[in-house]
N, CA, C, O and the ligand as a Tripos MOL2 file, in Angstrom:
@<TRIPOS>MOLECULE
protein
  321   319    81     0     0
PROTEIN
NO_CHARGES

@<TRIPOS>ATOM
      1 N          50.6990   70.2670  -15.8830 N.3       1 MET1
      2 CA         51.1010   70.2630  -14.4700 C.3       1 MET1
      3 C          52.0700   71.4080  -14.2150 C.2       1 MET1
      4 O          53.0140   71.6290  -14.9750 O.2       1 MET1
      5 N          51.8240   72.1080  -13.1620 N.am      2 SER2
      6 CA         52.7180   73.2050  -12.8210 C.3       2 SER2
      7 C          53.9390   72.6780  -12.0710 C.2       2 SER2
      8 O          53.8210   71.8760  -11.1450 O.2       2 SER2
      9 N          55.0820   73.1370  -12.4810 N.am      3 THR3
     10 CA         56.3020   72.6990  -11.8060 C.3       3 THR3
     11 C          57.0000   73.8810  -11.1540 C.2       3 THR3
     12 O          58.2030   73.8460  -10.8920 O.2       3 THR3
     13 N          56.2440   74.9030  -10.9020 N.am      4 SER4
     14 CA         56.8280   76.0890  -10.2980 C.3       4 SER4
     15 C          57.3910   75.7880   -8.9160 C.2       4 SER4
     16 O          56.6800   75.3140   -8.0290 O.2       4 SER4
     17 N          58.6400   76.0620   -8.7540 N.am      5 ALA5
     18 CA         59.2760   75.8130   -7.4560 C.3       5 ALA5
     19 C          59.2820   77.0680   -6.6030 C.2       5 ALA5
     20 O          59.7490   77.0660   -5.4640 O.2       5 ALA5
     21 N          58.7650   78.1170   -7.1660 N.am      6 THR6
     22 CA         58.8320   79.3810   -6.4320 C.3       6 THR6
     23 C          57.5020   79.7070   -5.7690 C.2       6 THR6
     24 O          57.3110   80.8090   -5.2550 O.2       6 THR6
     25 N          56.5810   78.7390   -5.7820 N.am      7 LYS7
     26 CA         55.2950   78.9580   -5.1390 C.3       7 LYS7
     27 C          55.5060   79.2680   -3.6580 C.2       7 LYS7
     28 O          56.1620   78.5240   -2.9300 O.2       7 LYS7
     29 N          54.9430   80.3560   -3.2560 N.am      8 LYS8
     30 CA         55.1850   80.8060   -1.8970 C.3       8 LYS8
     31 C          54.2330   80.1450   -0.9100 C.2       8 LYS8
     32 O          53.0130   80.2670   -1.0170 O.2       8 LYS8
     33 N          54.8100   79.4580    0.0330 N.am      9 LEU9
     34 CA         54.0150   78.8360    1.0840 C.3       9 LEU9
     35 C          54.1640   79.6580    2.3450 C.2       9 LEU9
     36 O          55.2750   79.9050    2.8120 O.2       9 LEU9
     37 N          53.0680   80.0680    2.8760 N.am     10 VAL10
     38 CA         53.0930   80.8050    4.1320 C.3      10 VAL10
     39 C          52.1280   80.1510    5.1000 C.2      10 VAL10
     40 O          51.3110   79.3070    4.7310 O.2      10 VAL10
     41 N          52.2480   80.5630    6.3360 N.am     11 LYS11
     42 CA         51.3390   80.0620    7.3640 C.3      11 LYS11
     43 C          49.9010   80.3610    6.9450 C.2      11 LYS11
     44 O          49.5730   81.5000    6.6110 O.2      11 LYS11
     45 N          49.0590   79.3590    6.9630 N.am     12 GLY12
     46 CA         47.6750   79.5590    6.5580 C.3      12 GLY12
     47 C          47.4050   79.2030    5.1070 C.2      12 GLY12
     48 O          46.2550   79.2090    4.6670 O.2      12 GLY12
     49 N          48.4770   78.8870    4.3480 N.am     13 SER13
     50 CA         48.2970   78.4870    2.9560 C.3      13 SER13
     51 C          47.6060   77.1370    2.8810 C.2      13 SER13
     52 O          47.6080   76.3630    3.8380 O.2      13 SER13
     53 N          47.0210   76.8760    1.7370 N.am     14 GLN14
     54 CA         46.4310   75.5740    1.5250 C.3      14 GLN14
     55 C          47.5560   74.5950    1.2100 C.2      14 GLN14
     56 O          48.5350   74.9340    0.5460 O.2      14 GLN14
     57 N          47.3890   73.3790    1.7030 N.am     15 CYS15
     58 CA         48.4090   72.3550    1.4870 C.3      15 CYS15
     59 C          48.5740   72.0600   -0.0060 C.2      15 CYS15
     60 O          47.5880   71.7890   -0.6920 O.2      15 CYS15
     61 N          49.8060   72.1090   -0.5160 N.am     16 PRO16
     62 CA         50.0240   71.8490   -1.9330 C.3      16 PRO16
     63 C          49.9080   70.3650   -2.2850 C.2      16 PRO16
     64 O          49.8380   70.0050   -3.4600 O.2      16 PRO16
     65 N          49.8900   69.5260   -1.2850 N.am     17 LYS17
     66 CA         49.8430   68.0850   -1.5440 C.3      17 LYS17
     67 C          48.4030   67.5620   -1.5920 C.2      17 LYS17
     68 O          48.0080   66.9060   -2.5550 O.2      17 LYS17
     69 N          47.6420   67.8500   -0.5700 N.am     18 CYS18
     70 CA         46.2810   67.3090   -0.5180 C.3      18 CYS18
     71 C          45.2190   68.3480   -0.8570 C.2      18 CYS18
     72 O          44.0620   68.0020   -1.0960 O.2      18 CYS18
     73 N          45.6060   69.6070   -0.8770 N.am     19 ASN19
     74 CA         44.6710   70.6960   -1.1710 C.3      19 ASN19
     75 C          43.4690   70.7400   -0.2270 C.2      19 ASN19
     76 O          42.4330   71.3120   -0.5660 O.2      19 ASN19
     77 N          43.6030   70.1460    0.9380 N.am     20 LYS20
     78 CA         42.5000   70.1440    1.9000 C.3      20 LYS20
     79 C          42.8910   70.8670    3.1780 C.2      20 LYS20
     80 O          42.1510   71.6970    3.7050 O.2      20 LYS20
     81 N          44.0690   70.5240    3.6550 N.am     21 GLY21
     82 CA         44.5040   71.0650    4.9320 C.3      21 GLY21
     83 C          45.0810   72.4610    4.8210 C.2      21 GLY21
     84 O          45.2770   73.0130    3.7380 O.2      21 GLY21
     85 N          45.3370   72.9890    5.9770 N.am     22 ILE22
     86 CA         45.9390   74.3130    6.0740 C.3      22 ILE22
     87 C          47.3410   74.1410    6.6550 C.2      22 ILE22
     88 O          47.5440   73.3800    7.6010 O.2      22 ILE22
     89 N          48.2890   74.8490    6.0820 N.am     23 MET23
     90 CA         49.6580   74.7640    6.5670 C.3      23 MET23
     91 C          49.8050   75.5620    7.8560 C.2      23 MET23
     92 O          49.5050   76.7550    7.9190 O.2      23 MET23
     93 N          50.2780   74.8600    8.8760 N.am     24 LYS24
     94 CA         50.4660   75.5160   10.1640 C.3      24 LYS24
     95 C          51.9290   75.4560   10.5730 C.2      24 LYS24
     96 O          52.6770   74.5660   10.1690 O.2      24 LYS24
     97 N          52.3020   76.4100   11.3670 N.am     25 LEU25
     98 CA         53.6830   76.4920   11.8030 C.3      25 LEU25
     99 C          54.0100   75.3540   12.7620 C.2      25 LEU25
    100 O          53.2420   75.0660   13.6790 O.2      25 LEU25
    101 N          55.1300   74.7240   12.5490 N.am     26 GLY26
    102 CA         55.5190   73.6340   13.4250 C.3      26 GLY26
    103 C          57.0240   73.5410   13.5330 C.2      26 GLY26
    104 O          57.7670   74.3380   12.9610 O.2      26 GLY26
    105 N          57.4390   72.5620   14.2690 N.am     27 ILE27
    106 CA         58.8640   72.3370   14.4620 C.3      27 ILE27
    107 C          59.2200   70.9790   13.8790 C.2      27 ILE27
    108 O          58.5140   69.9990   14.1160 O.2      27 ILE27
    109 N          60.2800   70.9110   13.1370 N.am     28 ALA28
    110 CA         60.7570   69.6440   12.6050 C.3      28 ALA28
    111 C          62.1770   69.4240   13.0840 C.2      28 ALA28
    112 O          62.9190   70.3660   13.3650 O.2      28 ALA28
    113 N          62.5280   68.1750   13.1660 N.am     29 LEU29
    114 CA         63.8900   67.8480   13.5670 C.3      29 LEU29
    115 C          64.6620   67.4370   12.3220 C.2      29 LEU29
    116 O          64.3110   66.4640   11.6540 O.2      29 LEU29
    117 N          65.6970   68.1720   12.0230 N.am     30 GLY30
    118 CA         66.4990   67.8740   10.8430 C.3      30 GLY30
    119 C          67.6430   66.9580   11.2010 C.2      30 GLY30
    120 O          68.1700   67.0040   12.3120 O.2      30 GLY30
    121 N          68.0230   66.1240   10.2500 N.am     31 ASN31
    122 CA         69.1530   65.2250   10.4650 C.3      31 ASN31
    123 C          70.4620   65.9180   10.1240 C.2      31 ASN31
    124 O          70.5020   66.8650    9.3380 O.2      31 ASN31
    125 N          71.4910   65.4390   10.7140 N.am     32 THR32
    126 CA         72.8180   65.9360   10.4060 C.3      32 THR32
    127 C          73.6330   64.7870    9.8550 C.2      32 THR32
    128 O          73.7430   63.7370   10.4880 O.2      32 THR32
    129 N          74.1990   64.9780    8.6900 N.am     33 LEU33
    130 CA         75.0250   63.9380    8.0810 C.3      33 LEU33
    131 C          76.4440   64.0480    8.6160 C.2      33 LEU33
    132 O          77.0270   65.1310    8.6600 O.2      33 LEU33
    133 N          76.9780   62.9220    9.0140 N.am     34 VAL34
    134 CA         78.3640   62.9340    9.4590 C.3      34 VAL34
    135 C          79.1620   61.8630    8.7340 C.2      34 VAL34
    136 O          78.6290   60.8320    8.3230 O.2      34 VAL34
    137 N          80.4340   62.1280    8.5910 N.am     35 MET35
    138 CA         81.3410   61.1760    7.9800 C.3      35 MET35
    139 C          81.8230   60.2250    9.0650 C.2      35 MET35
    140 O          82.0380   60.6200   10.2110 O.2      35 MET35
    141 N          81.9860   58.9840    8.6880 N.am     36 GLY36
    142 CA         82.4900   58.0280    9.6560 C.3      36 GLY36
    143 C          83.9430   57.7180    9.4150 C.2      36 GLY36
    144 O          84.7270   58.5790    9.0170 O.2      36 GLY36
    145 N          84.2840   56.4930    9.6600 N.am     37 ILE37
    146 CA         85.6500   56.0300    9.4260 C.3      37 ILE37
    147 C          85.8320   55.8460    7.9160 C.2      37 ILE37
    148 O          84.9210   55.3400    7.2600 O.2      37 ILE37
    149 N          86.9670   56.2340    7.3460 N.am     38 PRO38
    150 CA         87.1770   56.0570    5.9000 C.3      38 PRO38
    151 C          86.9560   54.5990    5.4720 C.2      38 PRO38
    152 O          87.3410   53.6710    6.1840 O.2      38 PRO38
    153 N          86.3350   54.4080    4.3070 N.am     39 ASP39
    154 CA         86.0000   53.0670    3.8300 C.3      39 ASP39
    155 C          87.2270   52.2590    3.4430 C.2      39 ASP39
    156 O          87.2580   51.0430    3.6360 O.2      39 ASP39
    157 N          88.2320   52.9220    2.9010 N.am     40 PHE40
    158 CA         89.4220   52.2060    2.4240 C.3      40 PHE40
    159 C          90.6770   52.8470    2.9980 C.2      40 PHE40
    160 O          90.7260   54.0580    3.2110 O.2      40 PHE40
    161 N          91.6760   52.0350    3.2440 N.am     41 PRO41
    162 CA         92.9370   52.5880    3.7610 C.3      41 PRO41
    163 C          93.5010   53.6150    2.7890 C.2      41 PRO41
    164 O          93.4870   53.3960    1.5780 O.2      41 PRO41
    165 N          93.9770   54.6900    3.2900 N.am     42 GLY42
    166 CA         94.5620   55.7040    2.4310 C.3      42 GLY42
    167 C          93.5890   56.8090    2.0640 C.2      42 GLY42
    168 O          93.9910   57.9080    1.6830 O.2      42 GLY42
    169 N          92.3150   56.5060    2.1820 N.am     43 ASN43
    170 CA         91.3210   57.5550    1.9130 C.3      43 ASN43
    171 C          91.2400   58.4940    3.1040 C.2      43 ASN43
    172 O          91.5560   58.1400    4.2400 O.2      43 ASN43
    173 N          90.8110   59.6860    2.7980 N.am     44 THR44
    174 CA         90.4610   60.5740    3.8880 C.3      44 THR44
    175 C          88.9400   60.5630    3.9800 C.2      44 THR44
    176 O          88.2670   60.0870    3.0660 O.2      44 THR44
    177 N          88.4050   61.0730    5.0530 N.am     45 ILE45
    178 CA         86.9500   61.0450    5.1850 C.3      45 ILE45
    179 C          86.2720   61.9700    4.1980 C.2      45 ILE45
    180 O          85.0500   61.9290    4.0550 O.2      45 ILE45
    181 N          87.0480   62.8150    3.5050 N.am     46 ASN46
    182 CA         86.4370   63.6960    2.5160 C.3      46 ASN46
    183 C          86.5910   63.1540    1.1020 C.2      46 ASN46
    184 O          86.2610   63.8490    0.1400 O.2      46 ASN46
    185 N          87.0930   61.9070    0.9520 N.am     47 SER47
    186 CA         87.2270   61.3180   -0.3750 C.3      47 SER47
    187 C          85.8570   61.0780   -0.9760 C.2      47 SER47
    188 O          84.8560   60.9610   -0.2700 O.2      47 SER47
    189 N          85.8410   61.0080   -2.2870 N.am     48 ARG48
    190 CA         84.5810   60.7190   -2.9950 C.3      48 ARG48
    191 C          84.0440   59.3640   -2.5880 C.2      48 ARG48
    192 O          84.8010   58.4090   -2.4170 O.2      48 ARG48
    193 N          82.7470   59.2880   -2.4350 N.am     49 GLY49
    194 CA         82.1220   57.9970   -2.2110 C.3      49 GLY49
    195 C          82.1870   57.4940   -0.7900 C.2      49 GLY49
    196 O          81.8540   56.3390   -0.5240 O.2      49 GLY49
    197 N          82.6000   58.3210    0.1040 N.am     50 GLN50
    198 CA         82.6460   57.8840    1.4840 C.3      50 GLN50
    199 C          81.2420   57.6710    2.0440 C.2      50 GLN50
    200 O          80.2870   58.3480    1.6620 O.2      50 GLN50
    201 N          81.1510   56.7410    2.9330 N.am     51 THR51
    202 CA         79.8750   56.4760    3.5760 C.3      51 THR51
    203 C          79.5590   57.5690    4.5940 C.2      51 THR51
    204 O          80.3880   57.9420    5.4250 O.2      51 THR51
    205 N          78.3570   58.0520    4.4970 N.am     52 VAL52
    206 CA         77.9270   59.0190    5.4960 C.3      52 VAL52
    207 C          76.7070   58.4500    6.2040 C.2      52 VAL52
    208 O          75.9970   57.6080    5.6550 O.2      52 VAL52
    209 N          76.4780   58.8940    7.3700 N.am     53 HIS53
    210 CA         75.2910   58.4330    8.0720 C.3      53 HIS53
    211 C          74.7180   59.5570    8.9160 C.2      53 HIS53
    212 O          75.3790   60.5540    9.2080 O.2      53 HIS53
    213 N          73.4710   59.3610    9.2950 N.am     54 PHE54
    214 CA         72.8230   60.3470   10.1350 C.3      54 PHE54
    215 C          73.2590   60.1110   11.5680 C.2      54 PHE54
    216 O          72.7950   59.1730   12.2160 O.2      54 PHE54
    217 N          74.1130   60.9240   12.0470 N.am     55 GLY55
    218 CA         74.6120   60.6670   13.3820 C.3      55 GLY55
    219 C          74.8800   61.9210   14.1730 C.2      55 GLY55
    220 O          75.1760   61.8770   15.3680 O.2      55 GLY55
    221 N          74.7750   63.0130   13.5030 N.am     56 GLY56
    222 CA         75.0500   64.2640   14.1930 C.3      56 GLY56
    223 C          73.8990   64.6410   15.0890 C.2      56 GLY56
    224 O          72.8630   63.9760   15.1030 O.2      56 GLY56
    225 N          74.0780   65.6840   15.8200 N.am     57 PRO57
    226 CA         72.9800   66.1580   16.6530 C.3      57 PRO57
    227 C          71.8610   66.6870   15.7640 C.2      57 PRO57
    228 O          72.1290   67.2770   14.7170 O.2      57 PRO57
    229 N          70.6410   66.4860   16.1590 N.am     58 GLY58
    230 CA         69.5070   66.9670   15.3760 C.3      58 GLY58
    231 C          69.4760   68.4800   15.3310 C.2      58 GLY58
    232 O          69.9800   69.1570   16.2280 O.2      58 GLY58
    233 N          68.8900   68.9870   14.2960 N.am     59 VAL59
    234 CA         68.7580   70.4290   14.1740 C.3      59 VAL59
    235 C          67.2800   70.7780   14.2270 C.2      59 VAL59
    236 O          66.4550   70.1620   13.5530 O.2      59 VAL59
    237 N          66.9680   71.7540   15.0220 N.am     60 LYS60
    238 CA         65.5740   72.1710   15.1140 C.3      60 LYS60
    239 C          65.2780   73.1180   13.9580 C.2      60 LYS60
    240 O          65.9650   74.1200   13.7610 O.2      60 LYS60
    241 N          64.2460   72.7810   13.2040 N.am     61 LEU61
    242 CA         63.9010   73.5960   12.0480 C.3      61 LEU61
    243 C          62.4660   74.0720   12.1670 C.2      61 LEU61
    244 O          61.6030   73.3790   12.7050 O.2      61 LEU61
    245 N          62.2370   75.2400   11.6670 N.am     62 THR62
    246 CA         60.8650   75.7250   11.5930 C.3      62 THR62
    247 C          60.2700   75.1810   10.3030 C.2      62 THR62
    248 O          60.8860   75.2750    9.2420 O.2      62 THR62
    249 N          59.0920   74.6220   10.3910 N.am     63 CYS63
    250 CA         58.4670   74.0900    9.1910 C.3      63 CYS63
    251 C          56.9960   74.4490    9.1620 C.2      63 CYS63
    252 O          56.4160   74.9020   10.1480 O.2      63 CYS63
    253 N          56.4260   74.2330    8.0140 N.am     64 LEU64
    254 CA         54.9890   74.3920    7.8490 C.3      64 LEU64
    255 C          54.4190   73.0030    7.6770 C.2      64 LEU64
    256 O          54.8790   72.2340    6.8330 O.2      64 LEU64
    257 N          53.4260   72.6830    8.4690 N.am     65 LYS65
    258 CA         52.8750   71.3360    8.4410 C.3      65 LYS65
    259 C          51.3820   71.3890    8.1510 C.2      65 LYS65
    260 O          50.6500   72.2010    8.7160 O.2      65 LYS65
    261 N          50.9470   70.5050    7.2560 N.am     66 CYS66
    262 CA         49.5280   70.4290    6.8990 C.3      66 CYS66
    263 C          48.7580   69.7890    8.0460 C.2      66 CYS66
    264 O          49.1700   68.7670    8.5940 O.2      66 CYS66
    265 N          47.6370   70.4040    8.4000 N.am     67 ASP67
    266 CA         46.8630   69.8490    9.5210 C.3      67 ASP67
    267 C          45.9640   68.6960    9.0880 C.2      67 ASP67
    268 O          45.3060   68.0830    9.9280 O.2      67 ASP67
    269 N          45.9240   68.3920    7.8050 N.am     68 ALA68
    270 CA         45.0950   67.2800    7.3350 C.3      68 ALA68
    271 C          45.9300   66.0430    7.0090 C.2      68 ALA68
    272 O          45.6700   64.9610    7.5370 O.2      68 ALA68
    273 N          46.9300   66.1990    6.1410 N.am     69 CYS69
    274 CA         47.6850   65.0190    5.7080 C.3      69 CYS69
    275 C          49.0580   64.9210    6.3570 C.2      69 CYS69
    276 O          49.7070   63.8790    6.2640 O.2      69 CYS69
    277 N          49.5060   65.9670    7.0010 N.am     70 GLY70
    278 CA         50.7900   65.9060    7.6770 C.3      70 GLY70
    279 C          51.9780   66.2760    6.8120 C.2      70 GLY70
    280 O          53.1220   66.2480    7.2660 O.2      70 GLY70
    281 N          51.7040   66.6230    5.5670 N.am     71 HIS71
    282 CA         52.7720   67.0520    4.6650 C.3      71 HIS71
    283 C          53.4770   68.2590    5.2720 C.2      71 HIS71
    284 O          52.8260   69.2200    5.6810 O.2      71 HIS71
    285 N          54.7970   68.2120    5.3310 N.am     72 SER72
    286 CA         55.4940   69.3470    5.9190 C.3      72 SER72
    287 C          56.5620   69.8880    4.9900 C.2      72 SER72
    288 O          57.1850   69.1560    4.2210 O.2      72 SER72
    289 N          56.7470   71.1660    5.0850 N.am     73 VAL73
    290 CA         57.7100   71.8700    4.2600 C.3      73 VAL73
    291 C          58.6390   72.6220    5.1920 C.2      73 VAL73
    292 O          58.1940   73.3890    6.0460 O.2      73 VAL73
    293 N          59.9150   72.3980    5.0230 N.am     74 VAL74
    294 CA         60.8620   73.1120    5.8670 C.3      74 VAL74
    295 C          60.9550   74.5410    5.3730 C.2      74 VAL74
    296 O          61.2190   74.8150    4.2020 O.2      74 VAL74
    297 N          60.7330   75.4120    6.2900 N.am     75 LYS75
    298 CA         60.6840   76.8300    5.9280 C.3      75 LYS75
    299 C          62.0510   77.4620    6.1010 C.2      75 LYS75
    300 O          62.2640   78.3170    6.9600 O.2      75 LYS75
    301 N          62.9620   77.0190    5.2670 N.am     76 VAL76
    302 CA         64.3220   77.5450    5.3250 C.3      76 VAL76
    303 C          64.7290   77.9570    3.9200 C.2      76 VAL76
    304 O          64.5650   77.1920    2.9690 O.2      76 VAL76
    305 N          65.2370   79.1170    3.7960 N.am     77 ARG77
    306 CA         65.6950   79.5900    2.4810 C.3      77 ARG77
    307 C          67.1920   79.3470    2.3740 C.2      77 ARG77
    308 O          67.9440   79.5720    3.3210 O.2      77 ARG77
    309 N          67.6010   78.8900    1.2210 N.am     78 GLY78
    310 CA         69.0370   78.7290    0.9520 C.3      78 GLY78
    311 C          69.7010   77.7610    1.8970 C.2      78 GLY78
    312 O          70.5910   78.1350    2.6610 O.2      78 GLY78
    313 N          69.2690   76.5080    1.8440 N.am     79 ILE79
    314 CA         69.8550   75.4810    2.7060 C.3      79 ILE79
    315 C          71.3260   75.3120    2.3440 C.2      79 ILE79
    316 O          71.6810   75.1570    1.1750 O.2      79 ILE79
    317 N          72.1610   75.3450    3.3570 N.am     80 LYS80
    318 CA         73.6050   75.2720    3.1010 C.3      80 LYS80
    319 C          74.0800   73.8380    3.0670 C.2      80 LYS80
    320 O          75.2680   73.5860    2.8630 O.2      80 LYS80
    321 ZN         47.9540   68.2140    3.1980 Zn       81 ZN81
@<TRIPOS>BOND
     1     1     2 1
     2     2     3 1
     3     3     4 2
     4     3     5 am
     5     5     6 1
     6     6     7 1
     7     7     8 2
     8     7     9 am
     9     9    10 1
    10    10    11 1
    11    11    12 2
    12    11    13 am
    13    13    14 1
    14    14    15 1
    15    15    16 2
    16    15    17 am
    17    17    18 1
    18    18    19 1
    19    19    20 2
    20    19    21 am
    21    21    22 1
    22    22    23 1
    23    23    24 2
    24    23    25 am
    25    25    26 1
    26    26    27 1
    27    27    28 2
    28    27    29 am
    29    29    30 1
    30    30    31 1
    31    31    32 2
    32    31    33 am
    33    33    34 1
    34    34    35 1
    35    35    36 2
    36    35    37 am
    37    37    38 1
    38    38    39 1
    39    39    40 2
    40    39    41 am
    41    41    42 1
    42    42    43 1
    43    43    44 2
    44    43    45 am
    45    45    46 1
    46    46    47 1
    47    47    48 2
    48    47    49 am
    49    49    50 1
    50    50    51 1
    51    51    52 2
    52    51    53 am
    53    53    54 1
    54    54    55 1
    55    55    56 2
    56    55    57 am
    57    57    58 1
    58    58    59 1
    59    59    60 2
    60    59    61 am
    61    61    62 1
    62    62    63 1
    63    63    64 2
    64    63    65 am
    65    65    66 1
    66    66    67 1
    67    67    68 2
    68    67    69 am
    69    69    70 1
    70    70    71 1
    71    71    72 2
    72    71    73 am
    73    73    74 1
    74    74    75 1
    75    75    76 2
    76    75    77 am
    77    77    78 1
    78    78    79 1
    79    79    80 2
    80    79    81 am
    81    81    82 1
    82    82    83 1
    83    83    84 2
    84    83    85 am
    85    85    86 1
    86    86    87 1
    87    87    88 2
    88    87    89 am
    89    89    90 1
    90    90    91 1
    91    91    92 2
    92    91    93 am
    93    93    94 1
    94    94    95 1
    95    95    96 2
    96    95    97 am
    97    97    98 1
    98    98    99 1
    99    99   100 2
   100    99   101 am
   101   101   102 1
   102   102   103 1
   103   103   104 2
   104   103   105 am
   105   105   106 1
   106   106   107 1
   107   107   108 2
   108   107   109 am
   109   109   110 1
   110   110   111 1
   111   111   112 2
   112   111   113 am
   113   113   114 1
   114   114   115 1
   115   115   116 2
   116   115   117 am
   117   117   118 1
   118   118   119 1
   119   119   120 2
   120   119   121 am
   121   121   122 1
   122   122   123 1
   123   123   124 2
   124   123   125 am
   125   125   126 1
   126   126   127 1
   127   127   128 2
   128   127   129 am
   129   129   130 1
   130   130   131 1
   131   131   132 2
   132   131   133 am
   133   133   134 1
   134   134   135 1
   135   135   136 2
   136   135   137 am
   137   137   138 1
   138   138   139 1
   139   139   140 2
   140   139   141 am
   141   141   142 1
   142   142   143 1
   143   143   144 2
   144   143   145 am
   145   145   146 1
   146   146   147 1
   147   147   148 2
   148   147   149 am
   149   149   150 1
   150   150   151 1
   151   151   152 2
   152   151   153 am
   153   153   154 1
   154   154   155 1
   155   155   156 2
   156   155   157 am
   157   157   158 1
   158   158   159 1
   159   159   160 2
   160   159   161 am
   161   161   162 1
   162   162   163 1
   163   163   164 2
   164   163   165 am
   165   165   166 1
   166   166   167 1
   167   167   168 2
   168   167   169 am
   169   169   170 1
   170   170   171 1
   171   171   172 2
   172   171   173 am
   173   173   174 1
   174   174   175 1
   175   175   176 2
   176   175   177 am
   177   177   178 1
   178   178   179 1
   179   179   180 2
   180   179   181 am
   181   181   182 1
   182   182   183 1
   183   183   184 2
   184   183   185 am
   185   185   186 1
   186   186   187 1
   187   187   188 2
   188   187   189 am
   189   189   190 1
   190   190   191 1
   191   191   192 2
   192   191   193 am
   193   193   194 1
   194   194   195 1
   195   195   196 2
   196   195   197 am
   197   197   198 1
   198   198   199 1
   199   199   200 2
   200   199   201 am
   201   201   202 1
   202   202   203 1
   203   203   204 2
   204   203   205 am
   205   205   206 1
   206   206   207 1
   207   207   208 2
   208   207   209 am
   209   209   210 1
   210   210   211 1
   211   211   212 2
   212   211   213 am
   213   213   214 1
   214   214   215 1
   215   215   216 2
   216   215   217 am
   217   217   218 1
   218   218   219 1
   219   219   220 2
   220   219   221 am
   221   221   222 1
   222   222   223 1
   223   223   224 2
   224   223   225 am
   225   225   226 1
   226   226   227 1
   227   227   228 2
   228   227   229 am
   229   229   230 1
   230   230   231 1
   231   231   232 2
   232   231   233 am
   233   233   234 1
   234   234   235 1
   235   235   236 2
   236   235   237 am
   237   237   238 1
   238   238   239 1
   239   239   240 2
   240   239   241 am
   241   241   242 1
   242   242   243 1
   243   243   244 2
   244   243   245 am
   245   245   246 1
   246   246   247 1
   247   247   248 2
   248   247   249 am
   249   249   250 1
   250   250   251 1
   251   251   252 2
   252   251   253 am
   253   253   254 1
   254   254   255 1
   255   255   256 2
   256   255   257 am
   257   257   258 1
   258   258   259 1
   259   259   260 2
   260   259   261 am
   261   261   262 1
   262   262   263 1
   263   263   264 2
   264   263   265 am
   265   265   266 1
   266   266   267 1
   267   267   268 2
   268   267   269 am
   269   269   270 1
   270   270   271 1
   271   271   272 2
   272   271   273 am
   273   273   274 1
   274   274   275 1
   275   275   276 2
   276   275   277 am
   277   277   278 1
   278   278   279 1
   279   279   280 2
   280   279   281 am
   281   281   282 1
   282   282   283 1
   283   283   284 2
   284   283   285 am
   285   285   286 1
   286   286   287 1
   287   287   288 2
   288   287   289 am
   289   289   290 1
   290   290   291 1
   291   291   292 2
   292   291   293 am
   293   293   294 1
   294   294   295 1
   295   295   296 2
   296   295   297 am
   297   297   298 1
   298   298   299 1
   299   299   300 2
   300   299   301 am
   301   301   302 1
   302   302   303 1
   303   303   304 2
   304   303   305 am
   305   305   306 1
   306   306   307 1
   307   307   308 2
   308   307   309 am
   309   309   310 1
   310   310   311 1
   311   311   312 2
   312   311   313 am
   313   313   314 1
   314   314   315 1
   315   315   316 2
   316   315   317 am
   317   317   318 1
   318   318   319 1
   319   319   320 2
@<TRIPOS>SUBSTRUCTURE
     1 MET1         2 RESIDUE 1 A MET
     2 SER2         6 RESIDUE 1 A SER
     3 THR3        10 RESIDUE 1 A THR
     4 SER4        14 RESIDUE 1 A SER
     5 ALA5        18 RESIDUE 1 A ALA
     6 THR6        22 RESIDUE 1 A THR
     7 LYS7        26 RESIDUE 1 A LYS
     8 LYS8        30 RESIDUE 1 A LYS
     9 LEU9        34 RESIDUE 1 A LEU
    10 VAL10       38 RESIDUE 1 A VAL
    11 LYS11       42 RESIDUE 1 A LYS
    12 GLY12       46 RESIDUE 1 A GLY
    13 SER13       50 RESIDUE 1 A SER
    14 GLN14       54 RESIDUE 1 A GLN
    15 CYS15       58 RESIDUE 1 A CYS
    16 PRO16       62 RESIDUE 1 A PRO
    17 LYS17       66 RESIDUE 1 A LYS
    18 CYS18       70 RESIDUE 1 A CYS
    19 ASN19       74 RESIDUE 1 A ASN
    20 LYS20       78 RESIDUE 1 A LYS
    21 GLY21       82 RESIDUE 1 A GLY
    22 ILE22       86 RESIDUE 1 A ILE
    23 MET23       90 RESIDUE 1 A MET
    24 LYS24       94 RESIDUE 1 A LYS
    25 LEU25       98 RESIDUE 1 A LEU
    26 GLY26      102 RESIDUE 1 A GLY
    27 ILE27      106 RESIDUE 1 A ILE
    28 ALA28      110 RESIDUE 1 A ALA
    29 LEU29      114 RESIDUE 1 A LEU
    30 GLY30      118 RESIDUE 1 A GLY
    31 ASN31      122 RESIDUE 1 A ASN
    32 THR32      126 RESIDUE 1 A THR
    33 LEU33      130 RESIDUE 1 A LEU
    34 VAL34      134 RESIDUE 1 A VAL
    35 MET35      138 RESIDUE 1 A MET
    36 GLY36      142 RESIDUE 1 A GLY
    37 ILE37      146 RESIDUE 1 A ILE
    38 PRO38      150 RESIDUE 1 A PRO
    39 ASP39      154 RESIDUE 1 A ASP
    40 PHE40      158 RESIDUE 1 A PHE
    41 PRO41      162 RESIDUE 1 A PRO
    42 GLY42      166 RESIDUE 1 A GLY
    43 ASN43      170 RESIDUE 1 A ASN
    44 THR44      174 RESIDUE 1 A THR
    45 ILE45      178 RESIDUE 1 A ILE
    46 ASN46      182 RESIDUE 1 A ASN
    47 SER47      186 RESIDUE 1 A SER
    48 ARG48      190 RESIDUE 1 A ARG
    49 GLY49      194 RESIDUE 1 A GLY
    50 GLN50      198 RESIDUE 1 A GLN
    51 THR51      202 RESIDUE 1 A THR
    52 VAL52      206 RESIDUE 1 A VAL
    53 HIS53      210 RESIDUE 1 A HIS
    54 PHE54      214 RESIDUE 1 A PHE
    55 GLY55      218 RESIDUE 1 A GLY
    56 GLY56      222 RESIDUE 1 A GLY
    57 PRO57      226 RESIDUE 1 A PRO
    58 GLY58      230 RESIDUE 1 A GLY
    59 VAL59      234 RESIDUE 1 A VAL
    60 LYS60      238 RESIDUE 1 A LYS
    61 LEU61      242 RESIDUE 1 A LEU
    62 THR62      246 RESIDUE 1 A THR
    63 CYS63      250 RESIDUE 1 A CYS
    64 LEU64      254 RESIDUE 1 A LEU
    65 LYS65      258 RESIDUE 1 A LYS
    66 CYS66      262 RESIDUE 1 A CYS
    67 ASP67      266 RESIDUE 1 A ASP
    68 ALA68      270 RESIDUE 1 A ALA
    69 CYS69      274 RESIDUE 1 A CYS
    70 GLY70      278 RESIDUE 1 A GLY
    71 HIS71      282 RESIDUE 1 A HIS
    72 SER72      286 RESIDUE 1 A SER
    73 VAL73      290 RESIDUE 1 A VAL
    74 VAL74      294 RESIDUE 1 A VAL
    75 LYS75      298 RESIDUE 1 A LYS
    76 VAL76      302 RESIDUE 1 A VAL
    77 ARG77      306 RESIDUE 1 A ARG
    78 GLY78      310 RESIDUE 1 A GLY
    79 ILE79      314 RESIDUE 1 A ILE
    80 LYS80      318 RESIDUE 1 A LYS
    81 ZN81       321 GROUP 0 **** ****
């Protein structure tokens, strides 16, 4: 099994998941993780183990989406 993570996916590529569909350009909505109220008194919201939840404003991302199975790949390099 190939585990190459550097396989280049471009618009028009064959879907790496189902090998049937064609990857087409699309828009995906990304979640934003936000810190809530500290879990324990004395903690700051940046303490280890704090609860985070998806609550921020969504982020619009460009993605490649398979037209057969719906598998999508976010087309972003170096996610911060
Ligand atoms: Zn597919």
